[in-house]
N, C-alpha and C positions, 0 to 999 in steps of 0.2 A: 637814293633807297633801294634802286634796282640792284647795285654792286652789294649790297648788303643782303639782300634777299638771296641771290646767287652764291655767295659765300656761305650762308648758312641754311641752304636750302633743306639741308637733312633734319632741320629741325621740326619741321611740318609732320613728316610721316613718323618721326619719333613721338611726337606729342600725341599724334593720332592712336599711336600703338600703345601709350603708356597710360592715356587718359583711362581706358576701360579698365584697367587693373586697379587703378586708384578709384574709380566709383564701384568696382565691386568689393574692394577691401574694406570701403567705407561702412556699410551694413552689417559686415561680418565682425570688424572689430567693435562696432557700438552694441550688437547683440552680447558679445562676450564681457563688455563692460556693464551692462545692465544688471548682472548679477551681483554687482557690489556698488553701483553707483545708481544715482535715480536717472529716468530716461532723458530727460533734457540734456544733462550733463554728459551723459555716456555719447549720445548721438552728437553734439557738439565737438567734444574733444575728440572723438574718432575722425570727424570730419577735418579738423585742424591737423591732426596727425597725419592723414593722408594727404592734405595739401603741402604739408612740409615735405614730406618724402617726394612727391610729385615734382615740386619746385626744385630740391636739391637733385633729383636727378637730370633735370633738365639742365641745370647749371653745369653738374658734371660732365654730360655729353657736350654741351656748347664749348666749355673751355677746353676739352681734349680732342675737339673734332678739327682734324687739318683744314688748314686756309690756303687755296692757292697751290702752285706747284712748287714753291720753294721748300726744301727739306731742311731748312736750317732756321733759327730763332734769331731776334735782333733785339738788343738788351739798349733799352733806353732809362738811364737814371736821372735825367735832367727833369726837376719838377716844372711842370707849366708847359713844357716844350710841346707836347701832344695837344694840350687844350689850345695853346696859341695856334697851331697848325691847323686845328679842326674849325675856327673861326676865320681862317684866312679865305681869299676868293678861290682857291681849287682844294679847300678841304670839304668836311662833312661833320654834320653835326650829328649826324646818327650814331658815328661812333662815342661820343659823349654821351648821348640819351642812352646808348645800349649799357655802357658801363655803370651809369647810374642806376638803371632798372635791372641790372643783373641780380644783386642781392636784396633789392627793395622788397620783394614778397619774402623772403626769409627774416628780415629785419621786423618785418609787420607781425609775423606769425609765431615767431619763436618766444617772444615775450609772453604770449598766451598761455605757453605751456612750461616754461622756465622761468622761476621767480626771480632767479639771480640776474636774468637780463633785464629785469623792469627798471632800467634805468637807459636814457640816452647815451652816455657816456660808454656804458658798458657794451652797449649794441655796436657803436662804433669802433670800438677795442676788439671786439670779436670778429666784426667783420673786416678789420684791418689785418687782424692775423690770417682770417681765412683767406683774403685777397693776396696776402704774401705768399701763402702755401700754393695757392692756385696758380699765381703768376711764375712761382719757380718750377712748378710741375711745366707748366707751358715750354720754359727756357729749357727744362732737361730733356723733355720729349722730341724737342724740335719739331713742330707741328707748323711751322711758317708764320707763327705769331709773333706780335712785338710786346716783349715784356717790359713794361712801363711803368713808372713810379705814380704817373697820373692816372693810369688803370686802378691802383691801388687805392687812391685817395678818393676817386670816382666811386668805387665801389663801396667804401666805407660810409661815405655820404649820402650814397642811395639807400643802404641799410638803416641808417639815423633816419633819414625821410620817412621809410617806411613804417618804423617804430614810432616816430612821432604821430603819423596818420592814423594808427591803431591804438595810440595811448589811453585813450578813454575806455577800450573796452580790455585791458589786460587783465582786470580782476572780473571779468565776466564768467569765466570757466571755472573759478575757484569753487570748490564744491563747500557750501556752509558747514561749519562743524557741527556735530550732533546735539541736539539740545538735550541738556542732562535731565534727566526725571527724577524730580524731588520727590523721595518718599517720605510721607509724615511720619514721624516717630511715635510709636504706641503710646497711647495717653496712660499715665500710671495714676493710679486711684491711690491719693493719700489718706491712708487711715487715720481717723480723728481719734486724737486722745482721749481716753475715758474722762470724764468729769469727775473731779476727785472732790468729795465733800469732806471739809475739813471741820473738826469738831474738836473744841476747846475742852479740855478736861474740867469738871466742876470745880475742882480744888484749885486750879489755876484761874478759873474764871473769878471765884471768890476772893483770891488773895490779891489779883492784880485789878482786876477790871470793875470791880463791884463798887469801890470807892468812887471813880469815875462815872460810871452809870447811874449811881443813886447816890448823890452827895449826903443826904440825908442820913446813909448809913455810916458814916464816918463817926 
């Protein structure tokens, strides 16, 4: 643990500097979104967005910060080699824990804002691609780190773990659709047809119905 703190000592002042900016941006972004969103959703979505940018900034600084005095990078493409070394007697489990926790905050927060990531396989795939880009960048800038296949797998597993922990709240920030207002149609007044009085002419009555009405007149 002491070696890990010495290697990443710069994270403490960077976090202390970046955190006030994130806290200041939260109410400003929420006030801007209140113009078109309810207050609850505006405040919560602004807080999640600021947390995402804060975590992404820390991840970027962490993966690009040089470690040790070495000017080169080491490439290790054997799956399971670093994990096996971490569980050995002279290894350190903190390296494994750190790789698992590296992308877990982003895996937990991004599905709250991006609907296409609301599936564990999609989160794991996105984290896998991001981790490959991170490890490739570390190898190209020669910051003294080890570019390992195990780091990619652990980062993807950590992002999926974070997404699984926040899965129940993925839809909590979705703004409900507006309720349609039903405007009743104007009532139409149906005009009653005038009553028609049918009158049978006297001549027709006498010739057709007189015999039926008065059989004695036959």
